[in-house]
PASEBA-1860 file (N, C-alpha, C; in nm, 3 decimals):
! residues 125
1> XXXXXXXX> -0.537/0.283/1.590/-0.605/0.229/1.475/-0.563/0.082/1.458 ~ -0.648/-0.004/1.503/-0.619/-0.147/1.500/-0.604/-0.200/1.358 ~ -0.673/-0.140/1.260/-0.666/-0.189/1.124/-0.534/-0.154/1.056 ~ -0.443/-0.087/1.124/-0.311/-0.055/1.069/-0.198/-0.123/1.144 ~ -0.229/-0.192/1.250/-0.125/-0.247/1.338/-0.029/-0.340/1.264 ~ -0.081/-0.441/1.195/0.005/-0.536/1.125/0.074/-0.471/1.006 ~ 0.004/-0.382/0.937/0.063/-0.315/0.820/0.180/-0.227/0.862 ~ 0.165/-0.153/0.970/0.274/-0.066/1.018/0.391/-0.151/1.068
9> XXXXXXXX> 0.362/-0.260/1.137/0.470/-0.348/1.184/0.543/-0.410/1.066 ~ 0.469/-0.449/0.964/0.529/-0.507/0.844/0.614/-0.403/0.771 ~ 0.565/-0.280/0.760/0.641/-0.174/0.694/0.768/-0.140/0.773 ~ 0.758/-0.143/0.906/0.876/-0.119/0.989/0.982/-0.226/0.963 ~ 0.936/-0.350/0.949/1.027/-0.462/0.921/1.092/-0.444/0.783 ~ 1.014/-0.401/0.684/1.069/-0.376/0.550/1.169/-0.261/0.552 ~ 1.141/-0.158/0.631/1.233/-0.044/0.640/1.363/-0.084/0.708 ~ 1.354/-0.169/0.811/1.474/-0.214/0.881/1.565/-0.296/0.790
17> XXXXXXXX> 1.506/-0.370/0.698/1.587/-0.451/0.607/1.630/-0.373/0.483 ~ 1.585/-0.248/0.473/1.627/-0.162/0.362/1.544/-0.179/0.237 ~ 1.432/-0.250/0.244/1.348/-0.270/0.126/1.274/-0.143/0.090 ~ 1.226/-0.069/0.191/1.161/0.059/0.165/1.232/0.167/0.246 ~ 1.220/0.288/0.197/1.280/0.403/0.265/1.173/0.508/0.286 ~ 1.155/0.551/0.410/1.060/0.657/0.440/0.916/0.613/0.418 ~ 0.828/0.712/0.401/0.687/0.684/0.379/0.651/0.706/0.234 ~ 0.535/0.661/0.196/0.491/0.674/0.057/0.471/0.820/0.019
25> XXXXXXXX> 0.441/0.903/0.115/0.411/1.043/0.085/0.528/1.134/0.119 ~ 0.644/1.076/0.143/0.761/1.157/0.175/0.788/1.251/0.057 ~ 0.806/1.377/0.087/0.828/1.476/-0.017/0.699/1.544/-0.060 ~ 0.584/1.487/-0.024/0.457/1.550/-0.057/0.440/1.672/0.032 ~ 0.398/1.781/-0.027/0.382/1.905/0.047/0.288/1.883/0.166 ~ 0.334/1.918/0.286/0.254/1.896/0.406/0.124/1.975/0.404 ~ 0.121/2.085/0.330/-0.003/2.162/0.319/-0.106/2.089/0.233 ~ -0.058/2.011/0.135/-0.149/1.939/0.045/-0.192/1.804/0.100
33> XXXXXXXX> -0.112/1.747/0.187/-0.141/1.612/0.237/-0.280/1.601/0.299 ~ -0.322/1.696/0.385/-0.456/1.684/0.444/-0.569/1.696/0.342 ~ -0.541/1.747/0.224/-0.645/1.762/0.123/-0.672/1.632/0.047 ~ -0.587/1.534/0.066/-0.605/1.407/-0.002/-0.727/1.335/0.055 ~ -0.823/1.307/-0.030/-0.949/1.250/0.014/-0.934/1.110/0.073 ~ -0.841/1.031/0.019/-0.828/0.893/0.066/-0.790/0.885/0.214 ~ -0.724/0.987/0.264/-0.686/0.989/0.406/-0.808/0.997/0.496 ~ -0.909/1.066/0.447/-1.031/1.083/0.526/-1.112/0.955/0.535
41> XXXXXXXX> -1.080/0.859/0.447/-1.145/0.728/0.452/-1.059/0.626/0.526 ~ -0.941/0.666/0.572/-0.853/0.575/0.644/-0.772/0.484/0.555 ~ -0.759/0.520/0.426/-0.683/0.438/0.332/-0.536/0.479/0.331 ~ -0.452/0.389/0.281/-0.311/0.417/0.256/-0.294/0.435/0.106 ~ -0.186/0.500/0.065/-0.167/0.526/-0.079/-0.157/0.396/-0.158 ~ -0.099/0.291/-0.101/-0.089/0.164/-0.173/-0.225/0.094/-0.186 ~ -0.323/0.134/-0.107/-0.458/0.078/-0.120/-0.525/0.125/-0.249 ~ -0.473/0.233/-0.308/-0.535/0.294/-0.426/-0.480/0.240/-0.557
49> XXXXXXXX> -0.380/0.155/-0.552/-0.319/0.104/-0.674/-0.420/0.017/-0.748 ~ -0.437/0.049/-0.877/-0.534/-0.024/-0.960/-0.488/-0.169/-0.980 ~ -0.580/-0.261/-0.965/-0.546/-0.403/-0.976/-0.526/-0.445/-1.120 ~ -0.420/-0.521/-1.141/-0.393/-0.591/-1.266/-0.324/-0.721/-1.228 ~ -0.274/-0.796/-1.325/-0.212/-0.925/-1.294/-0.092/-0.910/-1.201 ~ -0.012/-0.808/-1.224/0.108/-0.785/-1.142/0.069/-0.753/-0.999 ~ -0.029/-0.665/-0.982/-0.072/-0.626/-0.847/-0.139/-0.744/-0.777 ~ -0.217/-0.823/-0.850/-0.279/-0.941/-0.789/-0.173/-1.038/-0.736
57> XXXXXXXX> -0.066/-1.058/-0.811/0.042/-1.145/-0.765/0.110/-1.086/-0.641 ~ 0.131/-0.953/-0.642/0.192/-0.887/-0.526/0.100/-0.901/-0.404 ~ -0.029/-0.887/-0.423/-0.124/-0.902/-0.312/-0.122/-1.046/-0.259 ~ -0.107/-1.143/-0.347/-0.102/-1.282/-0.306/0.018/-1.308/-0.215 ~ 0.127/-1.232/-0.236/0.250/-1.251/-0.160/0.250/-1.178/-0.025 ~ 0.153/-1.091/-0.003/0.147/-1.018/0.125/0.120/-1.114/0.240 ~ 0.172/-1.084/0.359/0.134/-1.163/0.477/-0.017/-1.154/0.498 ~ -0.077/-1.259/0.549/-0.222/-1.266/0.563/-0.283/-1.153/0.643
65> XXXXXXXX> -0.221/-1.117/0.755/-0.278/-1.012/0.839/-0.273/-0.875/0.769 ~ -0.169/-0.850/0.692/-0.158/-0.723/0.618/-0.265/-0.719/0.509 ~ -0.285/-0.832/0.439/-0.388/-0.840/0.336/-0.527/-0.819/0.396 ~ -0.554/-0.879/0.512/-0.685/-0.863/0.577/-0.710/-0.718/0.619 ~ -0.606/-0.651/0.669/-0.620/-0.509/0.706/-0.652/-0.426/0.582 ~ -0.587/-0.458/0.471/-0.613/-0.386/0.345/-0.759/-0.405/0.304 ~ -0.806/-0.528/0.309/-0.945/-0.556/0.272/-1.042/-0.481/0.364 ~ -1.010/-0.475/0.493/-1.095/-0.403/0.588/-1.099/-0.255/0.554
73> XXXXXXXX> -0.981/-0.196/0.527/-0.976/-0.053/0.494/-1.056/-0.023/0.368 ~ -1.044/-0.108/0.267/-1.116/-0.087/0.142/-1.267/-0.100/0.163 ~ -1.310/-0.202/0.236/-1.453/-0.221/0.262/-1.510/-0.104/0.341 ~ -1.436/-0.058/0.441/-1.482/0.055/0.521/-1.491/0.181/0.436 ~ -1.392/0.202/0.348/-1.394/0.321/0.262/-1.513/0.317/0.166 ~ -1.543/0.200/0.111/-1.658/0.187/0.022/-1.787/0.216/0.097 ~ -1.796/0.163/0.219/-1.914/0.187/0.302/-1.930/0.335/0.333 ~ -1.821/0.401/0.371/-1.827/0.544/0.402/-1.863/0.625/0.278
81> XXXXXXXX> -1.803/0.591/0.166/-1.829/0.664/0.042/-1.974/0.649/-0.002 ~ -2.029/0.529/0.011/-2.168/0.508/-0.029/-2.263/0.585/0.062 ~ -2.223/0.607/0.185/-2.304/0.685/0.278/-2.272/0.833/0.274 ~ -2.186/0.873/0.181/-2.144/1.013/0.164/-2.093/1.073/0.295 ~ -2.008/0.996/0.363/-1.949/1.044/0.488/-1.801/1.006/0.490 ~ -1.731/1.057/0.589/-1.590/1.025/0.608/-1.569/0.988/0.755 ~ -1.451/0.938/0.786/-1.418/0.904/0.924/-1.408/1.031/1.009 ~ -1.423/1.019/1.141/-1.392/1.133/1.227/-1.245/1.172/1.208
89> XXXXXXXX> -1.214/1.298/1.221/-1.079/1.347/1.193/-0.972/1.274/1.274 ~ -1.004/1.230/1.392/-0.907/1.159/1.476/-0.866/1.025/1.414 ~ -0.949/0.970/1.327/-0.920/0.840/1.265/-0.862/0.852/1.125 ~ -0.842/0.972/1.073/-0.783/0.989/0.941/-0.641/0.934/0.941 ~ -0.595/0.888/0.827/-0.458/0.841/0.814/-0.363/0.958/0.828 ~ -0.264/0.941/0.911/-0.163/1.046/0.931/-0.047/1.022/0.835 ~ 0.029/1.127/0.801/0.139/1.112/0.705/0.239/1.003/0.745 ~ 0.270/0.992/0.871/0.368/0.892/0.914/0.312/0.750/0.908
97> XXXXXXXX> 0.180/0.736/0.898/0.118/0.604/0.888/0.104/0.558/0.743 ~ 0.118/0.649/0.648/0.100/0.615/0.508/0.227/0.550/0.453 ~ 0.240/0.422/0.479/0.360/0.347/0.442/0.336/0.273/0.311 ~ 0.443/0.248/0.241/0.438/0.178/0.114/0.459/0.028/0.139 ~ 0.352/-0.042/0.167/0.363/-0.183/0.203/0.353/-0.275/0.081 ~ 0.299/-0.227/-0.030/0.275/-0.312/-0.146/0.376/-0.292/-0.258 ~ 0.429/-0.172/-0.271/0.520/-0.141/-0.382/0.644/-0.229/-0.387 ~ 0.705/-0.268/-0.273/0.820/-0.359/-0.283/0.783/-0.492/-0.348
105> XXXXXXXX> 0.664/-0.541/-0.321/0.620/-0.667/-0.381/0.591/-0.649/-0.530 ~ 0.535/-0.535/-0.567/0.509/-0.507/-0.708/0.641/-0.501/-0.784 ~ 0.740/-0.432/-0.726/0.872/-0.424/-0.790/0.934/-0.563/-0.805 ~ 0.918/-0.647/-0.704/0.972/-0.783/-0.710/0.906/-0.862/-0.822 ~ 0.774/-0.850/-0.834/0.701/-0.922/-0.939/0.743/-0.873/-1.077 ~ 0.756/-0.741/-1.093/0.797/-0.683/-1.222/0.938/-0.730/-1.257 ~ 1.030/-0.729/-1.160/1.166/-0.777/-1.184/1.167/-0.923/-1.227 ~ 1.085/-1.004/-1.162/1.078/-1.146/-1.199/1.021/-1.163/-1.340
113> XXXXXXXX> 0.920/-1.082/-1.375/0.863/-1.090/-1.510/0.966/-1.047/-1.614 ~ 1.042/-0.943/-1.585/1.146/-0.897/-1.678/1.254/-1.003/-1.694 ~ 1.293/-1.066/-1.583/1.394/-1.172/-1.588/1.343/-1.291/-1.671 ~ 1.216/-1.326/-1.651/1.157/-1.436/-1.727/1.153/-1.403/-1.876 ~ 1.115/-1.277/-1.909/1.113/-1.234/-2.049/1.253/-1.236/-2.110 ~ 1.352/-1.190/-2.033/1.490/-1.192/-2.082/1.537/-1.335/-2.104 ~ 1.502/-1.424/-2.013/1.541/-1.564/-2.025/1.479/-1.626/-2.150 ~ 1.350/-1.600/-2.170/1.280/-1.656/-2.287/1.332/-1.597/-2.418
121> XXXXX> 1.383/-1.475/-2.415/1.436/-1.411/-2.534/1.583/-1.448/-2.556 ~ 1.642/-1.523/-2.464/1.781/-1.567/-2.478/1.884/-1.462/-2.441 ~ 1.842/-1.363/-2.363/1.936/-1.257/-2.322/2.010/-1.289/-2.193 ~ 1.973/-1.397/-2.126/2.043/-1.438/-2.004/2.115/-1.570/-2.030 ~ 2.233/-1.586/-1.968/2.306/-1.710/-1.982/2.278/-1.799/-1.863
END
């Protein structure tokens, strides 16, 4: 799956540095995992996060190739959904491919916002 190559490499790099641990679906019952509809569209769990200001900032910080793969996955999923079809089973996202590539950036943005709020409230020296 070429549309996951940069994302998986990026997630591997994050895991090696200790930023993320395991996969996004770690602990999810293996019997329930195949029932998740987003997998049939080739999406990752982080592709489903609803956009807000925090998520937009996290997306801005993603490496370009990872962001482009995300956009491709979303566009393909919309196209498949509008046609009331899904990917062939061989192209479904596998549990080991469902990596959390965006959540570390969201956590970083939230931490920075909290630090900024603490600073403005005079709680930091």
